[in-house]
C-alpha positions in Angstrom: -2.0 -23.1 -12.5 1.3 -24.3 -9.6 0.6 -24.1 -6.1 2.8 -24.3 -3.4 0.3 -24.5 -0.5 2.5 -24.8 2.1 3.6 -21.4 1.7 0.4 -19.9 0.5 1.7 -19.1 -3.2 0.1 -19.5 -6.7 1.9 -18.9 -9.9 -0.8 -16.9 -11.8 -2.2 -16.1 -14.6 -1.9 -12.4 -15.7 -3.8 -10.9 -18.4 -1.1 -8.4 -19.6 -2.2 -5.6 -22.6 -2.1 -7.2 -25.9 0.7 -5.7 -28.4 0.3 -2.2 -30.1 -1.5 -1.2 -26.7 0.0 2.0 -25.7 1.8 1.1 -22.1 2.4 4.7 -20.7 -1.1 5.2 -21.4 -2.2 1.6 -20.2 -0.2 1.8 -17.0 -1.7 4.6 -14.1 -0.9 4.6 -10.3 -2.6 3.2 -7.6 -6.0 4.1 -7.0 -5.8 5.3 -3.3 -3.4 8.0 -3.7 -3.5 11.6 -4.9 -7.3 11.8 -3.1 -6.4 15.3 -1.8 -5.6 16.5 -5.2 -8.5 15.7 -8.0 -6.4 18.1 -10.1 -3.7 15.0 -10.4 -6.3 12.3 -11.6 -8.1 15.3 -13.8 -4.2 15.4 -15.9 -4.5 11.4 -16.2 -7.9 11.4 -17.7 -6.6 14.2 -20.5 -3.4 11.9 -20.9 -5.3 8.9 -21.4 -8.3 10.2 -23.7 -9.7 7.3 -25.3 -6.8 4.6 -25.4 -7.1 1.5 -23.5 -6.1 2.0 -20.0 -6.1 0.8 -16.4 -8.1 4.2 -15.9 -11.0 2.4 -16.9 -11.0 -0.6 -14.6 -10.0 0.9 -11.1 -12.0 3.4 -9.3 -9.8 6.5 -8.2 -10.7 7.4 -4.7 -10.7 10.6 -5.1 -14.2 10.2 -6.2 -15.5 8.1 -3.4 -18.6 9.1 -2.1 -18.8 11.5 -5.0 -22.2 11.8 -7.6 -22.1 9.2 -10.3 -20.4 6.5 -8.3 -23.0 3.7 -9.2 -22.7 4.8 -12.9 -18.7 4.6 -12.3 -18.9 1.2 -11.0 -20.9 0.0 -13.5 -19.0 1.3 -16.2 -15.6 -0.3 -14.7 -17.5 -3.8 -14.7 -18.1 -3.2 -18.4 -14.9 -2.1 -19.6 -13.4 -4.9 -18.3 -15.6 -7.5 -20.2 -14.9 -5.4 -23.2 -11.3 -6.0 -22.9 -11.2 -9.4 -22.3 -14.3 -9.7 -25.5 -12.0 -7.6 -27.7 -8.8 -9.1 -27.2 -6.9 -6.1 -25.7 -5.8 -8.2 -22.2 -3.7 -11.3 -23.5 -3.1 -14.3 -21.3 0.2 -15.2 -19.7 0.8 -18.1 -17.2 3.7 -17.9 -14.5 5.1 -15.4 -11.9 6.5 -12.2 -13.2 9.5 -10.6 -12.1 9.3 -6.9 -12.4 12.1 -3.9 -12.2 10.7 -0.3 -11.4 13.4 2.5 -11.3 12.4 5.8 -10.0 14.3 8.3 -8.5 17.6 7.0 -9.4 17.1 3.7 -8.2 15.7 0.3 -9.0 13.1 -1.6 -7.0 12.9 -5.7 -7.9 9.8 -7.4 -7.5 8.1 -10.7 -8.2 4.2 -11.3 -9.4 2.4 -14.3 -7.7 -0.6 -15.4 -6.1 -1.0 -15.2 -2.3 -3.7 -18.1 -0.9 -6.4 -16.0 1.4 -7.0 -18.8 3.5 -3.5 -18.0 4.9 -4.3 -14.4 5.2 -6.0 -12.9 8.2 -6.0 -8.9 9.0 -7.8 -8.8 12.6 -5.8 -7.6 14.9 -3.8 -10.5 17.1 -3.7 -12.2 13.6 -0.7 -15.1 13.7 -1.4 -16.0 10.1 1.2 -16.5 7.2 0.1 -13.3 5.9 -0.6 -10.5 7.9 -1.7 -7.1 8.0 1.0 -4.7 9.5 -1.3 -1.3 10.1 -4.8 -1.5 12.0 -7.5 -2.5 9.0 -10.5 -0.1 9.2 -13.6 -2.2 8.8 -15.6 0.7 7.6 -13.9 1.6 4.5 -14.2 -1.8 3.2 -18.1 -1.7 1.9 -17.4 0.5 -0.8 -14.1 -1.7 -2.1 -16.5 -4.7 -1.9 -19.4 -3.0 -4.0 -16.2 -2.4 -6.7 -14.8 -5.8 -6.2 -17.5 -7.9 -5.9 -19.1 -6.7 -9.7 -15.5 -7.5 -11.0 -14.1 -9.8 -13.5 -10.5 -8.6 -13.0 -8.4 -7.7 -10.0 -5.6 -5.2 -11.1 -3.7 -4.9 -8.0 -1.7 -2.3 -6.4 -1.0 -4.6 -3.8 2.7 -4.5 -2.0 3.6 -7.4 0.3 7.2 -7.8 1.6 9.2 -10.5 3.0 12.6 -10.5 5.3 15.2 -11.8 3.5 17.9 -10.6 4.8 20.2 -12.9 2.5 18.4 -11.7 -0.5 17.8 -15.9 -1.5 14.1 -15.4 -3.0 14.4 -11.9 -5.8 17.7 -11.1 -6.3 18.3 -14.4 -8.0 16.3 -13.4 -10.5 17.4 -10.2 -11.2 20.7 -11.9 -12.2 18.7 -14.5 -14.2 17.0 -11.9 -16.0 18.8 -12.1 -19.3 17.4 -15.3 -19.4 14.0 -14.8 -18.9 11.2 -13.4 -21.8 10.4 -9.8 -21.8 6.9 -9.1 -21.1 6.4 -5.0 -21.3 8.6 -1.9 -20.6 7.4 1.2 -20.6 7.9 4.7 -19.0 5.2 5.5 -16.5 3.1 8.4 -16.8 3.6 11.7 -14.1 6.8 11.1 -12.9 6.4 7.6 -12.2 9.6 6.3 -13.7 9.9 3.2 -15.7 8.9 -0.2 -15.4 10.1 -3.6 -17.1 8.5 -7.3 -16.7 9.9 -10.2 -16.8 8.6 -13.8 -17.4 9.9 -15.9 -14.8 10.9 -19.6 -16.4 9.3 -22.6 -14.5 12.6 -23.8 -12.8 13.3 -20.3 -11.3 9.8 -20.5 -10.1 10.6 -23.4 -8.3 13.4 -21.9 -6.5 11.4 -19.2 -5.7 9.3 -21.8 -3.9 12.1 -23.5 -2.1 13.7 -19.9 -1.0 10.6 -19.0 0.5 10.1 -22.3 2.4 13.3 -21.6 3.7 12.6 -18.2 5.4 9.3 -19.9 6.6 11.0 -22.7 8.0 10.3 -22.4 11.8 13.7 -22.7 13.1 15.1 -20.2 10.6 12.3 -18.0 11.7 12.9 -18.5 15.4 16.6 -17.6 14.9 16.0 -14.9 12.8 13.5 -12.8 15.1 14.8 -14.3 18.7 11.7 -15.9 19.5 10.4 -19.7 20.3 10.4 -22.1 17.9 6.2 -22.5 18.5 5.6 -18.4 17.8 3.8 -18.5 14.8 5.3 -17.8 11.3 4.8 -14.0 9.5 6.2 -14.8 6.3 4.2 -11.9 3.9 4.0 -8.8 5.7 1.8 -6.2 4.2 3.4 -3.2 2.8 0.6 -1.0 0.8 -2.8 -2.1 -0.3 -4.0 -3.7 2.5 -7.7 -2.9 2.5 -7.6 -3.8 -1.2 -5.9 -7.3 0.3 -9.2 -7.1 3.0 -11.5 -6.6 0.6 -10.5 -9.6 -1.1 -10.7 -12.0 1.9 -14.0 -10.4 3.1 -15.2 -11.6 -0.3 -13.5 -14.8 -0.7 -15.2 -15.9 3.1 -18.6 -15.0 1.9 -18.5 -16.5 -1.3 -16.2 -19.6 -0.7 -19.4 -22.2 0.5 -21.2 -21.3 -2.8 -18.1 -21.3 -5.2 -15.5 -24.2 -3.5 -12.2 -24.1 -2.7 -10.6 -24.2 -5.9 -12.1 -20.9 -6.9 -9.7 -17.9 -8.6 -11.2 -15.8 -5.8 -9.7 -17.6 -3.0 -6.4 -16.1 -4.6 -5.2 -12.4 -5.1 -2.5 -10.8 -7.1 0.5 -9.4 -5.9 3.8 -7.8 -5.7 6.1 -9.3 -3.2 9.4 -7.1 -2.7 12.3 -7.8 -0.1 12.1 -5.3 2.3 16.1 -5.3 2.2 15.8 -3.7 -1.1 18.4 -0.8 -1.1 16.0 0.7 -3.1 12.7 0.4 -1.0 11.9 3.4 1.5 9.9 3.8 4.1 8.2 7.3 4.1 5.8 8.8 6.6 2.2 9.5 6.1 1.0 12.9 7.4 -2.2 13.7 8.3 -4.3 16.9 7.2 -7.8 18.0 8.8 -9.8 19.9 6.7 -12.5 22.6 7.4 -11.7 23.1 11.4 -14.5 23.8 13.4 -12.4 24.0 17.0 -8.9 24.9 17.6 -7.1 22.1 17.5 -4.5 23.1 19.8 -6.4 24.0 22.3 -7.8 20.6 22.4 -4.3 18.8 22.5 -3.6 21.0 25.2 -6.9 20.1 26.9 -6.6 16.0 26.1 -2.7 16.2 26.9 -2.3 18.8 29.7 1.2 19.3 31.3 2.4 16.3 29.2 1.7 19.2 25.9 4.0 21.7 24.7 4.0 23.8 21.2 7.5 25.5 20.0 6.9 28.0 17.1 9.2 27.0 14.4 10.3 30.1 11.6 9.5 27.6 8.3 8.1 24.1 7.0 11.6 23.1 6.4 12.8 23.9 10.1 9.6 22.4 11.4 10.8 19.0 9.4 14.2 19.3 11.0 13.4 19.4 14.2 10.8 16.6 14.2 13.4 14.4 11.7 16.1 14.7 14.4 14.2 14.3 17.7 15.5 11.4 20.3 14.6 10.3 23.1 11.2 9.2 25.2 9.4 12.0 24.5 7.3 12.2 20.8 7.3 15.5 18.8 5.0 16.0 15.7 5.0 19.4 13.2 2.0 21.3 13.0 1.4 23.7 9.7 -2.0 25.6 9.8 -2.4 28.4 7.8 0.8 30.7 8.7 1.6 29.2 11.6 4.3 26.9 12.0 5.5 24.5 15.2 6.7 21.4 16.7 4.1 19.1 19.4 6.1 17.5 22.1 4.2 15.3 23.9 6.0 13.8 27.4 3.7 11.5 28.3 2.5 9.5 24.8 -0.5 7.1 24.8 1.1 4.9 22.4 4.6 3.6 21.6 4.8 5.5 18.2 4.3 9.4 17.9 1.5 8.1 14.7 -0.4 5.9 17.3 -0.4 9.0 19.6 -1.9 11.3 17.1 -4.1 9.1 15.3 -6.1 8.3 18.4 -6.4 12.1 19.3 -7.6 13.1 16.1 -10.2 10.4 15.7 -11.6 11.7 18.8 -11.5 15.3 17.5 -13.0 14.3 14.2 -15.9 12.2 16.3 -16.4 15.4 18.6 -17.0 17.7 15.5 -13.9 19.4 15.3 -13.3 19.4 11.4 -15.1 18.1 8.2 -12.7 15.7 7.0 -9.5 14.1 7.5 -6.7 13.0 4.8 -3.6 11.3 4.6 -1.1 12.4 2.4 2.7 11.5 1.5 5.4 14.4 0.7 6.1 17.0 3.2 5.2 19.7 -0.2 2.2 18.4 -0.4 1.7 18.6 3.3 2.8 22.2 3.6 0.9 23.6 0.8 -2.5 22.1 2.1 -1.9 22.8 6.0 -1.6 26.3 5.1 -5.0 26.6 3.3 -7.5 28.7 5.4 -9.3 26.4 7.7 -6.9 23.5 7.0 -4.0 22.0 9.5 -1.3 19.4 8.7 0.8 17.4 10.9 4.1 16.0 9.9 5.4 12.8 11.4 9.0 11.5 10.9 9.4 7.5 9.3 9.8 4.7 10.7 12.9 2.2 9.6 12.3 -0.8 7.9 14.1 -2.9 9.9 11.8 -2.5 12.9 8.8 -3.7 10.3 8.4 -7.9 11.0 9.8 -8.0 14.3 7.6 -5.0 15.7 4.2 -6.8 13.9 5.4 -10.2 15.6 6.3 -9.6 18.9 3.4 -5.9 18.8 1.0 -6.8 16.5 -0.6 -4.4 13.6 0.9 -0.9 13.9 -1.3 2.2 13.7 -3.0 2.7 10.3 -1.3 4.7 8.0 1.8 4.2 9.7 4.1 4.4 6.6 4.3 4.3 2.9 6.4 2.6 0.4 8.1 5.4 -1.0 6.1 8.7 -2.0 3.0 9.0 -3.9 4.3 9.0 -7.1 6.7 5.9 -6.3 3.5 3.5 -5.4 2.5 0.9 -7.9 1.7 1.5 -11.0 -1.2 -1.2 -12.5 -0.1 -3.3 -15.5 -1.3 -6.7 -14.6 -4.8 -7.7 -14.3 -6.3 -11.4 -13.6 -9.6 -13.6 -13.8 -11.3 -13.8 -10.3 -14.2 -15.0 -12.2 
């Protein structure tokens, strides 16, 4: 396997479904999606049936903490071994160029391995590969339990590069006709279309050279207006931060025993250019379940005279008000039962509304204000869940993707669950696997 250690990259050996496997049933969406909608995963199970599928190789997080968790983890480990032994998966060496068409637009990505020695998810990190949002260490143990028994990794990790001149991935689009096709399929449940192509050796070298230019300190400093001694950020997490953090935690725990050349030193990811026109940042909204306290009264108590609340006639009017807001104050939409309104905070405690809200919600939950919280994509899902008796939904406007890299470089990681790369159905579907044993 070809490594480019100076930029933390390795060309992977990926395992793909063998000819004859039904790709429509093979590829399922990222395990951390639709966690508040168990009916989605029930539909996936019905679609897959007994066919080979990544559904059998991943742990949908809707089932975390539910009865049968240990048995499910054991079944995943056995299914991985069976697929390798029975020839369901076949190896391919080299980077994979990916095209994903959904919602009338096509995103372009590149499958490669990132060196976990170049990644640090802790607050204040200055590593080449960084988290863009706060990592919740308490969320790692169940993921570690799954990965530490797994023979394979199946990534839903999307990592971003800031490549305004389109020098890394876009040349692969132009050369696609010369690449060997690896897979081509419609995705289930409205996921669009996915195709993958083997990147030729010469093109892989050009990718590495272009990444080196992005990481060159003089170029980096000029791009962001920082000192040339400022630590370079080349790869920024887009989706799957806790999955990569899980891989890092296991690597740090095991590397003294397995040695520095072990496959678990690396993690398979899809890299995308933040300047890809089809890549959109969407807000991630919050839903409280099982309210035990009056959340509006608690907000008023927490923010005092800096808090105000305006009733709105509909959810759409609420969304329009939040999306159009400008100025120093922060606004957040609230949907609770039949009530729609906009919260305005004139003295916010964080730079972004999501930070101010999350800080309040953490304290609210710790104080027994609600049974649980979930993070959802899409205003329609938020509205439906927020209107359930005993629930409250919070609507947030999204951040612009052009702000991401400079904000992380200058201010550090954003509050957790600040943004999403597209809506839930646009998230990465599992296709490739990689051996980590």
